[in-house]
SEVEXMAR-104999 format. One record per residue (C-alpha): x, y, z; residue number from 1; residue in one letter. Coordinates in steps of 0.05 Angstrom, whole numbers, plus 5000, padded with zeros to 4 digits. Example, Ala and Ser with C-alpha at 12.3 -4.5 7.8 and 13.67 -1.06 7.14 Angstrom:
BEGIN
> c1;c2;c3;k;r
> 5246;4910;5156;1;A
> 5273;4979;5143;2;S
***
This chain:
BEGIN
> c1;c2;c3;k;r
> 8909;2464;5507;1;M
> 8951;2400;5500;2;A
> 8944;2401;5425;3;A
> 8964;2474;5422;4;F
> 9026;2460;5465;5;A
> 9046;2404;5419;6;L
> 9039;2449;5359;7;F
> 9084;2502;5392;8;R
> 9138;2450;5408;9;R
> 9137;2429;5334;10;Q
> 9145;2500;5313;11;Q
> 9205;2511;5358;12;R
> 9243;2452;5328;13;Q
> 9294;2478;5276;14;P
> 9285;2460;5203;15;T
> 9345;2425;5175;16;P
> 9380;2464;5119;17;P
> 9366;2444;5047;18;A
> 9438;2419;5038;19;E
> 9430;2370;5095;20;A
> 9369;2336;5066;21;K
> 9381;2268;5035;22;A
> 9372;2262;4960;23;S
> 9310;2220;4949;24;T
> 9281;2192;4881;25;P
> 9224;2232;4850;26;L
> 9172;2202;4805;27;L
> 9131;2250;4763;28;A
> 9066;2220;4735;29;Y
> 9024;2257;4684;30;T
> 8959;2234;4653;31;S
> 8925;2263;4591;32;P
> 8876;2317;4608;33;G
> 8808;2330;4578;34;R
> 8813;2354;4505;35;P
> 8797;2426;4491;36;A
> 8750;2428;4432;37;W
> 8731;2490;4392;38;T
> 8665;2522;4415;39;P
> 8608;2510;4367;40;R
> 8594;2582;4349;41;D
> 8601;2619;4284;42;Y
> 8661;2662;4305;43;A
> 8702;2603;4330;44;A
> 8683;2557;4272;45;L
> 8700;2610;4220;46;S
> 8766;2626;4255;47;R
> 8791;2555;4269;48;E
> 8759;2522;4210;49;G
> 8757;2570;4151;50;F
> 8814;2619;4169;51;Q
> 8864;2571;4200;52;R
> 8853;2504;4168;53;N
> 8872;2494;4094;54;A
> 8828;2433;4083;55;V
> 8764;2464;4110;56;A
> 8779;2529;4074;57;Y
> 8787;2493;4009;58;R
> 8724;2452;4019;59;C
> 8682;2514;4033;60;V
> 8711;2550;3972;61;R
> 8700;2490;3927;62;L
> 8627;2481;3947;63;V
> 8611;2556;3948;64;A
> 8644;2573;3882;65;E
> 8618;2511;3845;66;A
> 8546;2524;3869;67;A
> 8550;2598;3852;68;A
> 8574;2581;3781;69;S
> 8507;2547;3766;70;V
> 8463;2597;3729;71;R
> 8393;2606;3758;72;L
> 8338;2620;3709;73;R
> 8280;2663;3735;74;F
> 8221;2647;3689;75;L
> 8151;2674;3687;76;G
> 8089;2633;3673;77;G
> 8098;2641;3598;78;D
> 8168;2610;3601;79;G
> 8202;2678;3587;80;Q
> 8253;2713;3630;81;A
> 8223;2745;3694;82;H
> 8244;2815;3716;83;P
> 8279;2781;3777;84;F
> 8330;2756;3726;85;Q
> 8361;2823;3718;86;S
> 8356;2836;3793;87;L
> 8398;2775;3810;88;F
> 8448;2791;3756;89;Q
> 8463;2856;3791;90;R
> 8434;2849;3861;91;P
> 8467;2908;3894;92;N
> 8520;2961;3879;93;P
> 8575;2922;3914;94;E
> 8565;2851;3886;95;Q
> 8551;2814;3821;96;S
> 8502;2755;3821;97;G
> 8556;2701;3828;98;P
> 8589;2740;3885;99;E
> 8523;2744;3922;100;L
> 8509;2670;3914;101;L
> 8581;2652;3933;102;E
> 8573;2689;4000;103;A
> 8504;2659;4010;104;F
> 8530;2587;3999;105;Y
> 8594;2600;4039;106;G
> 8556;2624;4099;107;H
> 8512;2562;4093;108;L
> 8574;2516;4096;109;Q
> 8605;2551;4156;110;I
> 8543;2568;4197;111;A
> 8489;2521;4170;112;G
> 8447;2583;4156;113;N
> 8444;2627;4095;114;G
> 8409;2695;4097;115;W
> 8387;2741;4040;116;L
> 8353;2808;4049;117;E
> 8308;2838;3996;118;L
> 8305;2914;3997;119;I
> 8242;2944;3966;120;A
> 8222;3013;3951;121;L
> 8146;3026;3950;122;E
> 8134;2951;3947;123;G
> 8181;2942;3887;124;E
> 8243;2899;3898;125;P
> 8307;2938;3884;126;R
> 8366;2903;3917;127;E
> 8386;2836;3947;128;V
> 8441;2829;3999;129;C
> 8473;2772;4037;130;A
> 8474;2777;4112;131;L
> 8525;2749;4160;132;R
> 8495;2692;4201;133;P
> 8522;2715;4268;134;D
> 8485;2782;4260;135;R
> 8416;2753;4249;136;V
> 8370;2730;4302;137;R
> 8303;2697;4291;138;I
> 8241;2728;4328;139;I
> 8192;2670;4338;140;P
> 8119;2684;4338;141;G
> 8063;2658;4383;142;A
> 8065;2591;4347;143;S
> 8140;2584;4354;144;G
> 8153;2593;4281;145;W
> 8191;2655;4255;146;P
> 8150;2719;4254;147;A
> 8208;2767;4244;148;G
> 8284;2776;4245;149;W
> 8332;2821;4282;150;E
> 8395;2844;4248;151;Y
> 8451;2877;4286;152;E
> 8511;2913;4257;153;A
> 8556;2969;4283;154;N
> 8516;2972;4346;155;G
> 8450;2985;4311;156;L
> 8391;2937;4309;157;K
> 8336;2930;4256;158;R
> 8275;2888;4262;159;R
> 8245;2861;4199;160;L
> 8175;2828;4199;161;W
> 8136;2782;4154;162;R
> 8072;2810;4126;163;D
> 8018;2760;4148;164;P
> 7968;2788;4096;165;A
> 8011;2782;4032;166;T
> 8062;2731;4058;167;G
> 8119;2778;4037;168;R
> 8181;2768;4078;169;A
> 8243;2814;4071;170;P
> 8288;2756;4093;171;I
> 8303;2689;4060;172;C
> 8331;2637;4108;173;H
> 8360;2573;4080;174;L
> 8384;2525;4131;175;K
> 8414;2456;4132;176;L
> 8380;2401;4171;177;F
> 8389;2404;4246;178;N
> 8356;2351;4288;179;P
> 8367;2389;4353;180;A
> 8341;2458;4333;181;D
> 8275;2481;4302;182;D
> 8298;2549;4279;183;L
> 8373;2544;4260;184;Y
> 8412;2495;4217;185;G
> 8474;2455;4230;186;Q
> 8535;2467;4188;187;S
> 8583;2415;4158;188;P
> 8639;2451;4192;189;L
> 8607;2438;4261;190;E
> 8603;2364;4245;191;A
> 8677;2366;4225;192;A
> 8699;2408;4285;193;A
> 8734;2352;4321;194;I
> 8774;2333;4257;195;A
> 8789;2407;4247;196;V
> 8817;2412;4319;197;D
> 8859;2350;4309;198;I
> 8887;2376;4243;199;H
> 8903;2443;4271;200;N
> 8934;2415;4334;201;A
> 8977;2370;4291;202;G
> 9001;2431;4250;203;G
> 9015;2470;4315;204;A
> 9054;2411;4344;205;W
> 9095;2405;4281;206;N
> 9111;2479;4282;207;K
> 9132;2475;4354;208;A
> 9174;2414;4340;209;L
> 9211;2452;4285;210;I
> 9223;2511;4330;211;D
> 9254;2464;4380;212;N
> 9306;2434;4334;213;A
> 9257;2384;4306;214;A
> 9268;2338;4365;215;R
> 9218;2309;4416;216;P
> 9219;2340;4485;217;S
> 9263;2309;4537;218;G
> 9303;2323;4600;219;A
> 9376;2327;4617;220;L
> 9387;2284;4680;221;V
> 9449;2298;4722;222;Y
> 9477;2237;4756;223;R
> 9537;2262;4795;224;G
> 9583;2227;4843;225;L
> 9560;2213;4915;226;P
> 9561;2278;4953;227;G
> 9555;2320;4890;228;A
> 9485;2301;4865;229;E
> 9467;2374;4846;230;R
> 9496;2424;4798;231;L
> 9521;2490;4825;232;S
> 9482;2553;4807;233;E
> 9537;2573;4758;234;E
> 9537;2505;4724;235;Q
> 9461;2505;4719;236;F
> 9458;2574;4688;237;E
> 9513;2558;4638;238;R
> 9478;2494;4616;239;L
> 9411;2532;4608;240;K
> 9445;2586;4565;241;T
> 9480;2535;4521;242;E
> 9417;2496;4507;243;L
> 9378;2559;4492;244;S
> 9429;2588;4445;245;Q
> 9460;2529;4410;246;A
> 9405;2476;4409;247;H
> 9338;2512;4400;248;T
> 9306;2534;4335;249;G
> 9303;2509;4264;250;A
> 9372;2535;4247;251;A
> 9403;2491;4300;252;N
> 9365;2427;4279;253;A
> 9409;2366;4280;254;G
> 9466;2397;4320;255;R
> 9496;2345;4367;256;P
> 9491;2357;4442;257;L
> 9556;2347;4481;258;L
> 9541;2315;4547;259;L
> 9595;2312;4602;260;E
> 9602;2306;4677;261;G
> 9545;2256;4688;262;G
> 9493;2287;4643;263;L
> 9445;2240;4607;264;E
> 9389;2255;4557;265;W
> 9322;2223;4573;266;T
> 9265;2228;4524;267;A
> 9197;2250;4554;268;M
> 9150;2245;4495;269;S
> 9132;2201;4436;270;L
> 9169;2207;4372;271;T
> 9132;2228;4308;272;P
> 9137;2156;4283;273;A
> 9107;2130;4348;274;E
> 9050;2180;4344;275;M
> 9035;2160;4271;276;D
> 9033;2236;4263;277;F
> 9028;2241;4187;278;V
> 8972;2190;4180;279;E
> 8932;2221;4237;280;A
> 8931;2287;4200;281;R
> 8912;2253;4135;282;R
> 8855;2217;4169;283;A
> 8831;2283;4200;284;A
> 8833;2315;4131;285;A
> 8792;2259;4101;286;R
> 8740;2269;4155;287;D
> 8735;2342;4141;288;I
> 8726;2329;4066;289;A
> 8674;2276;4082;290;L
> 8632;2325;4123;291;A
> 8630;2374;4065;292;F
> 8616;2322;4012;293;G
> 8680;2336;3976;294;V
> 8718;2275;3949;295;P
> 8788;2275;3982;296;P
> 8818;2264;3913;297;M
> 8797;2333;3891;298;L
> 8837;2361;3950;299;L
> 8900;2322;3935;300;G
> 8896;2280;3999;301;I
> 8934;2215;3989;302;P
> 8911;2147;4011;303;G
> 8840;2153;3984;304;D
> 8821;2104;3928;305;A
> 8745;2112;3930;306;T
> 8743;2136;3857;307;Y
> 8781;2109;3798;308;A
> 8804;2177;3772;309;N
> 8797;2251;3781;310;Y
> 8743;2258;3729;311;K
> 8699;2207;3765;312;E
> 8710;2241;3832;313;A
> 8692;2309;3802;314;N
> 8628;2281;3771;315;S
> 8608;2251;3838;316;A
> 8622;2317;3873;317;F
> 8573;2353;3827;318;W
> 8520;2298;3829;319;R
> 8520;2285;3903;320;Q
> 8538;2353;3933;321;T
> 8527;2413;3886;322;I
> 8465;2393;3848;323;I
> 8424;2377;3910;324;P
> 8449;2442;3943;325;L
> 8432;2486;3883;326;V
> 8364;2452;3874;327;T
> 8347;2465;3947;328;K
> 8368;2538;3941;329;A
> 8329;2548;3878;330;A
> 8265;2521;3911;331;A
> 8277;2567;3971;332;A
> 8285;2628;3928;333;L
> 8222;2611;3887;334;E
> 8181;2604;3951;335;T
> 8210;2669;3979;336;W
> 8202;2712;3917;337;L
> 8133;2690;3891;338;N
> 8094;2735;3940;339;P
> 8133;2795;3913;340;W
> 8107;2787;3842;341;T
> 8039;2785;3811;342;E
> 8056;2732;3759;343;Q
> 8079;2661;3772;344;V
> 8154;2653;3783;345;L
> 8195;2592;3772;346;R
> 8268;2588;3790;347;V
> 8306;2533;3752;348;Q
> 8382;2519;3756;349;P
> 8414;2510;3689;350;D
> 8454;2446;3697;351;F
> 8466;2439;3623;352;D
> 8524;2488;3625;353;Q
> 8564;2447;3676;354;I
> 8628;2421;3641;355;P
> 8636;2364;3691;356;A
> 8570;2335;3669;357;L
> 8579;2344;3594;358;A
> 8593;2269;3579;359;I
> 8530;2248;3616;360;E
> 8489;2302;3581;361;R
> 8512;2282;3514;362;E
> 8494;2209;3528;363;A
> 8423;2230;3548;364;V
> 8416;2271;3484;365;W
> 8440;2214;3442;366;A
> 8389;2166;3472;367;R
> 8333;2217;3462;368;L
> 8355;2229;3390;369;E
> 8352;2155;3376;370;A
> 8281;2147;3404;371;T
> 8230;2146;3349;372;S
> 8165;2142;3388;373;F
> 8171;2210;3422;374;L
> 8152;2277;3393;375;T
> 8200;2335;3392;376;Q
> 8166;2370;3449;377;D
> 8167;2306;3491;378;E
> 8242;2300;3477;379;K
> 8254;2372;3497;380;R
> 8214;2362;3561;381;A
> 8257;2300;3580;382;L
> 8319;2339;3565;383;A
> 8297;2394;3612;384;G
> 8285;2444;3557;385;L
> 8221;2487;3546;386;P
> 8173;2466;3490;387;A
> 8186;2496;3423;388;K
> 8141;2556;3410;389;A
> 8087;2542;3359;390;K
> 8085;2585;3297;391;P
> 8033;2639;3293;392;A
> 7973;2629;3247;393;L
> 7995;2638;3175;394;G
> 8069;2633;3190;395;E
> 8071;2559;3174;396;A
> 8050;2571;3102;397;D
> 8102;2624;3090;398;Q
***
């Protein structure tokens, strides 16, 4: 009861008006919060990485288009063209062969998983389509390995199963190495997600800075005479209107601010020079290119002197990124398609048609031509060409 009575007495004491309060100093302290990184899912990575980041967009396009430009040769056991060759030249009514492979490699770079579906009619392959990674889910079997796949689009779900008797699978799944997942791969874009966030945040900060007269944020501090430490409501509204209309936006950049009556400008953030803003974005761009295996020189990023010239960087891009990727894809297609055909199928990339490797190819051919202890068939085998067909009986005498 004594505590309740004390509380009632405190409630009865009048509160002094705001004007009677003494003006006391106020110290505002802020600390950097936790960074907000992009969620590691396909929708967020494709939106923030491919659609909103120029560096990641160009890296994905470079890798996908270069890999899709390599011609795949589908050969039978006799070395002649296999019927699958014509199937992959026109895989479906909506896409050509390079368009299908470009989508396949592009999904692989963004999601770490590339999916192809083979559509057969009465056991005969008729079409091949690329599937979006976010619409495919693996159905594991009793052993934990994939037994089937579920594809969802427009609210409809389809389940596709591997035939355990023949080994035929309607789905081809190519994935990049992921040490933390047995079933799904990890994309280069996921590894570069932090650099993408930094690069995007730098662009957003730069845009906001331009919209705010290209000046760092700050505060107008009013230091009036004793007894008049505060602005009147009319003065406060007039000052706010003047700042909004005359000193905000790109059109008002550089316009001087007239301070009077005890007003002082106090900066409240670091300047672009203090933040090392430009170099931070360049470093993030180099990290993005590094994750995709694209030399920064090919993207026009300054400050990278890893390669002596553009031609050397382009050759390294093909040797270290595109050729291993296409070789891996060709092996996956060969394993996937062999159960669908009665004859042996070999899928070989045709790297001889790559202009970036023409000089190296010519040097190899010159060395083989100068070798005298090899037969013509041995030279052709070392050059990656099929053996020359032998003439039929009686043709050599004609």
